[in-house]
Every structure is written in C-alpha cells, then in structure tokens.
N, C-alpha and C positions, 0 to 999 in steps of 0.2 A: 488847358487840362490835357492829360494824356489818356487816350482811349486804347485799351489793349484787348485784342481778340486773338486768342491762340498766339500765332507767331507774328501777328500784325500789330504795329504800334503807330498811332496817328495822333498828331497834335491838333487840338481844336480850340477855338476861342471859348472863353467862359461867358457865353451869351445864350439867350433863350433859343435862337435859331439853331444852335448846336444840338438841341434835344432831338429835333427831327433828323438831323444828320446822323446822330448816334443810332436811332431806330433804323434808318435806311442802311447804314453800314452793317448792322447786326443782321438785318433781313437778307441783304445781299450775300453775306458770308454763309448764312444758313442755306441759301439756294445752292451754293457751290459745295457745301459740306454734306454730302448725302449720308443719311443715317444719324445726323446730329440734331440736337435741340438746344435752344437757349434756356438755361436754368435760372440764372439770376446775375446780378451785378455785385461786385465787391468795390465799394466806393470809399476810397481812403481808408481801407481796412475794415469797413463795415459791410456785412452781407445784407443785400436788399432784394427781397423777393416780390413785394407787392407795391402797388401804387408807384411804379417806377417813374412815370412822367412827373407826378406831383413831387416826388422825392428830388428829382433833378431840378425842377422849377424852383423849389424852395432853397436849394443850395448851389445853384449854378455858378454863382460868383466865387465860391470858396473851394470847389472841387479841384483837386490836384490830379487824381488818377482814378479812372473807372475801368475795371476789368470785367468784360462780358464772359461769364462762365458757360462754356458749351460742354455738353456731355452726350455720349451715345444714347440714342432713343431707347435701346434695350435696357440701359441702366435707369433711365427715367421711368420706364414701366415698372421695373423692379422696385424702385423707390416709392412709386405711387402705391403699388400693391402692399408694400410693407407699412406705409402710412395708414392705408385703409384698414389693414388688419389690426394695427396697434390702436387706432381710434375705436374700432368696434370692440376690441378687447376691454378697453376702459369704459366705453359708453354703455354697453349692455347691462352691467350691474347698476349703473346710474338710472337706466330706463326702468328697471325693476323697482328701484326706490321711488321714482316719479309716479309709477302706476299705484304703488302702495299709498302714497300721499294723496293721490286723486281719489282712491277708494275711501280714504278717511275724510273726504269732503274738504280738502284744503286747496281748492282751485286758486284762490287769491294768493296763497303763499307759494304756489308752484309756477306762477306765470313766468318768472325768470327762467326756471328750469325748462319750461315748455318752449320758450323762445330759443334757448340753447339747443334743445332737442331738435327743433325744426331747422335751425342753422346746420346742425350736424347731418340731418337727413339730406339737406341741399348739398352739403359738401360731399357726402358719399355719392350722391347722384352725379355731381360734376366730375368727380374722380373717375367714375365708370364711363361717363361720356367722353372724357379726355382720352382715356385708354382706347375706347372704341374708335375714335377718329384716327388712331394710328394704325391703319389697316395692316400694313406689312409687319408691324411689331406686336400685334395682338397675341397674347399668350394662347397656348393650346387650352381647350375647354372653356374659352372665354364666353362662348354662347350661353353657357349655364348661368354665368353672372349676368349677362345681358338680359336674359329672360326674366330674371328676378328684379332687375332694375326697372323693367317695363311695369311689373306689378307694383313696384315701389312708387313709381310715378303716379299710378292711378290711386293707390292707397293714400298718397300725399294729398291729393285733391279732396278725398273724403275726410282726411284729418282736419283740414281747414274748415270744412262744414261742421264737423263735430265740435270744433273749438268755438265757432260762432254760437252754437246752441248752449254753450256753457254748462253742459251736463257732465259733472265729474265722472259719474259711473260709466256713461256712454263713452266718454273720452278715454278713461282707463281701460275699458274693455277693448276699445279700438286699438289702442297702443299695444296692449298685451297680446291680443289674439290675431291682429291683422299685421301690425308693423314689426313687432319683435321677432316673430318666426322668420320673416323675410330677411331681416338683418342678420339673424343667426345663420341662415342658409348662405347668405352672401359671405359672411365671415368664414364659414367652412369651405366654400368654393375658393375663396382667395387663398386660404391656407393650403388647399390641395394644389392650386396652381404654383404657389411658392415652393412647395415640396417637390413638384415636378421639375421646376427650374433648377433646384439645387442638385438634382441627380446628374 
C-alpha cells in the first residue's frame, strides 16, 4: 500500500504491523509541521474520519492507497466552530419538541430522542474541549464559551440524575430552563466568534 502525507509517499506492506507504522509516521510529520493537524484519511477514495485503526484492521489486505489529510489548525478551529453552530441551529428546535413531548407525559416515547440529546450535549462539550486544548489557536472571546461549557458540564450531571427519577415534568423543566439557555448562549457566542473571524 502507498501512504501519502503531503509531499511524502511511502510504500508499506499490507500487514497489521503497518497500522502502527502509519500512526508513527503521521505523528512524526505532525511534530515537524508546526500549526498543522491531522484531519482524516482518504483510503482508496473513501474519506475516513472515525475508528481509523479498526477501519485499517478490517481492510489492511486490500488497501492500495491511504492519504493522510493535514490542515492548518486555524482551519480546523473554524470548521469545528461552524459544525458546532450548525448542530445547535438544528438541535435547538428539536429540543423544544422534546420538552413539549415530556410535558405531555411521553417519557417512554422520547427515550430515543433523550439519548440523542445526551449524545449531542457530549459532542458539543467535546468540541469545546478540543478547541480549548489548542492554546495558540483559540479564538478571541473564547473564554465566554468556556465559562458556559463549565456550567454545561455541571448541568449535565444533574440531567442524568433527573433522568433516573423518570419524572417527565422535572426532566422537561430541567432541559427547558437549565440546559436550553446555556446552549442558546453557546450558539450566540460561537456566531459572534465566527463573525469576528470573517472580518
């Protein structure tokens, strides 16, 4: 298989030991390329973002070419912010629907939506944590988002407790009055940061 990273092209054996080699080569390249991050692989024309090791393990014998896609960290941050904003733009109306259904006493019917809601909260929190770890590339006014993410984390623990009580009204109140305003504030802060970057 051919591994391509920017201007580097390396021939590797189609064996499981090559998976570690790929990881090491990408990490070494990142150390030398200041201000860059690894985004994803394009493996035989298919973009792969998640579960990379598993993806390679399952297909190691058949892979012909794997390209490691590297991007500037500033672009990575912009893409993350845009993803977070788009997610919140879509999710907030769904959260209002979820709380309405909970107020109607439909806890059993909303369990799937609740678990999707929790996954979404975790994703937003991870997105914020990822950007925060990029010290030099953090956007201006980032501290405003960070403060809200701290309150989101504590609210998240209380949400789990409210779910265990299985009280629809308490759960709906909690989502509507505790979580939704924080998410709306985060969305507004992200929009503000994106607008600043566009100037």
